[in-house]
C-alpha positions in Angstrom: -12.2 -73.2 -9.8 -9.6 -70.8 -9.7 -8.6 -70.7 -6.6 -8.7 -67.1 -5.2 -6.9 -64.5 -2.8 -9.0 -63.2 -0.2 -8.5 -60.7 2.7 -9.4 -60.6 6.7 -9.3 -57.0 7.9 -9.3 -58.4 12.0 -8.2 -56.8 15.6 -8.4 -57.6 18.5 -11.8 -58.5 20.2 -12.7 -59.5 17.0 -15.4 -62.1 17.5 -14.1 -66.1 17.8 -16.1 -67.6 15.6 -16.9 -65.2 13.0 -12.8 -64.9 12.5 -11.8 -68.9 12.5 -14.9 -70.1 10.7 -14.9 -68.1 8.3 -10.7 -68.2 8.0 -11.1 -72.4 8.0 -13.3 -72.5 5.9 -12.5 -70.1 2.4 -8.8 -72.3 2.7 -10.5 -75.9 2.9 -12.3 -75.0 -0.3 -9.0 -73.8 -1.8 -8.8 -69.8 -1.1 -6.1 -68.7 -0.4 -6.6 -66.3 3.1 -4.6 -63.7 4.9 -5.9 -62.0 7.9 -4.2 -58.7 9.2 -5.0 -56.4 11.4 -2.7 -52.6 12.2 0.2 -52.7 13.4 0.5 -56.1 13.2 3.0 -59.1 11.3 3.0 -62.8 10.1 2.5 -64.3 12.9 1.3 -61.7 16.0 -1.9 -62.8 17.6 -5.2 -60.8 18.1 -7.5 -61.9 21.3 -10.7 -62.3 20.1 -13.7 -62.7 22.3 -16.5 -64.9 21.8 -19.9 -63.3 21.6 -22.9 -65.7 22.3 -27.1 -65.2 22.7 -27.9 -66.0 26.5 -31.8 -63.8 26.7 -29.6 -61.1 27.5 -30.5 -57.6 25.7 -27.6 -57.8 24.4 -25.2 -60.2 23.8 -22.6 -62.1 26.5 -19.1 -61.8 25.8 -16.4 -64.7 27.2 -12.3 -65.2 26.2 -12.1 -65.8 23.1 -8.9 -68.2 21.7 -4.8 -66.7 20.4 -5.9 -66.0 16.7 -2.3 -66.1 14.6 -2.4 -63.6 11.5 -0.1 -64.7 8.4 0.5 -61.6 6.9 1.9 -58.2 7.8 -0.8 -56.1 7.1 2.3 -53.1 5.6 2.3 -55.5 2.6 -1.2 -55.2 1.9 -2.8 -54.1 -2.0 -5.7 -54.1 -2.1 -5.4 -54.7 -6.3 -3.9 -58.1 -5.1 -6.7 -59.4 -3.3 -10.0 -60.8 -5.3 -12.4 -59.9 -2.1 -12.3 -58.7 1.4 -14.1 -60.5 4.8 -14.9 -58.6 7.1 -15.3 -60.3 11.2 -17.6 -58.8 13.6 -17.0 -58.2 17.1 -15.7 -55.3 19.1 -12.5 -55.1 16.0 -14.3 -52.6 13.8 -14.8 -50.5 16.2 -10.9 -49.8 16.3 -10.3 -50.7 12.6 -13.3 -48.3 11.6 -10.0 -45.3 13.2 -7.6 -46.4 10.9 -8.0 -44.4 7.9 -5.6 -47.4 5.8 -8.5 -49.8 6.4 -10.7 -47.5 5.4 -9.0 -47.0 1.9 -9.0 -50.3 1.4 -12.6 -51.2 2.4 -13.5 -48.2 0.0 -11.3 -49.9 -2.6 -12.9 -53.6 -2.7 -16.1 -51.6 -2.7 -14.8 -48.7 -5.9 -14.1 -52.5 -7.9 -17.0 -54.0 -7.1 -15.2 -57.3 -5.6 -17.0 -59.7 -3.1 -17.2 -58.2 0.5 -18.2 -60.5 3.5 -19.6 -58.6 6.4 -20.6 -60.2 9.7 -21.8 -58.7 12.6 -20.9 -55.5 13.9 -18.0 -55.7 10.3 -21.1 -53.5 9.3 -19.0 -50.5 11.7 -16.3 -50.5 9.3 -18.4 -50.7 6.4 -20.8 -47.4 7.6 -17.0 -46.0 8.7 -15.8 -46.5 4.7 -18.9 -44.5 3.3 -19.6 -47.4 1.2 -23.7 -48.0 2.1 -25.0 -45.3 0.6 -28.3 -46.8 -1.8 -27.2 -50.6 -0.4 -28.9 -53.3 1.8 -26.7 -54.6 4.6 -27.8 -56.7 7.7 -25.9 -56.8 10.7 -26.1 -56.8 14.4 -29.6 -54.9 14.8 -27.5 -52.6 17.6 -25.9 -51.9 14.1 -28.8 -50.7 12.0 -28.7 -46.4 12.6 -25.3 -46.9 11.8 -26.5 -48.3 8.0 -28.7 -46.2 8.2 -27.0 -43.1 8.9 -24.8 -43.8 6.2 -27.1 -44.2 3.5 -28.0 -48.0 3.3 -31.1 -50.2 3.9 -30.7 -52.0 7.3 -32.5 -56.2 6.3 -33.4 -57.2 9.5 -33.1 -61.1 9.5 -33.4 -64.1 11.6 -30.4 -64.8 13.3 -29.6 -67.7 10.8 -29.7 -65.5 7.5 -27.7 -63.5 5.1 -28.3 -61.4 2.4 -26.8 -60.2 -0.6 -27.0 -57.4 -2.2 -25.3 -57.3 -5.6 -20.9 -57.7 -4.5 -22.2 -57.4 -0.7 -22.8 -60.5 1.2 -23.9 -59.8 4.7 -25.9 -61.4 8.6 -26.5 -60.5 11.5 -24.3 -62.9 13.4 -21.8 -66.3 13.1 -25.2 -68.5 13.0 -25.2 -67.2 9.8 -22.6 -68.8 8.8 -24.1 -70.9 6.7 -26.2 -68.9 5.0 -24.1 -66.1 5.0 -20.9 -68.5 3.4 -22.6 -70.2 1.1 -24.4 -67.0 -0.5 -19.9 -65.1 -0.4 -19.3 -68.2 -2.2 -21.4 -68.2 -4.8 -19.8 -64.5 -5.5 -16.4 -65.9 -5.4 -17.3 -68.6 -8.4 -16.6 -71.0 -5.5 -18.1 -74.3 -7.0 -18.4 -77.6 -4.8 -18.9 -81.1 -5.6 -19.3 -84.8 -4.7 
């Protein structure tokens, strides 16, 4: 397996598990992951939030960890990367307002590079205009945005994931095993005992 270079777009209040777990798992299997945020550089931090499902109408939110960025956002060029990861949480609300972020997401989609988005990451996909004619899962509250962007919302159990071509999506962090496994297939990553 050739190691891949992966871009992860994060921001303040990205969901903690949806940021940390894929970041560490992709590093563990030998890939390079650059975690970036607009207006920040390597060594800067973003604050994460822990979203949990405790029987309320929606998730609860608690403070997460300070997640260290390891690359400068201003140095990112889509053509330098093999794939894109978009964690959920509230960060996509902010990230979708940045035209450079939208351009990066569009560039990955146009180049048919693997894109993994979880939870509210679909908000960023919708804002970038890359969901038209695509099937996408997300946190259920994002269904209207997926559909308004011309996509088909795929309702899944919280621990499941969906792949449509280069696009791998899931409703929330309990789907990490399925979501990451499907993303690794898109990357061509083979894990052997």
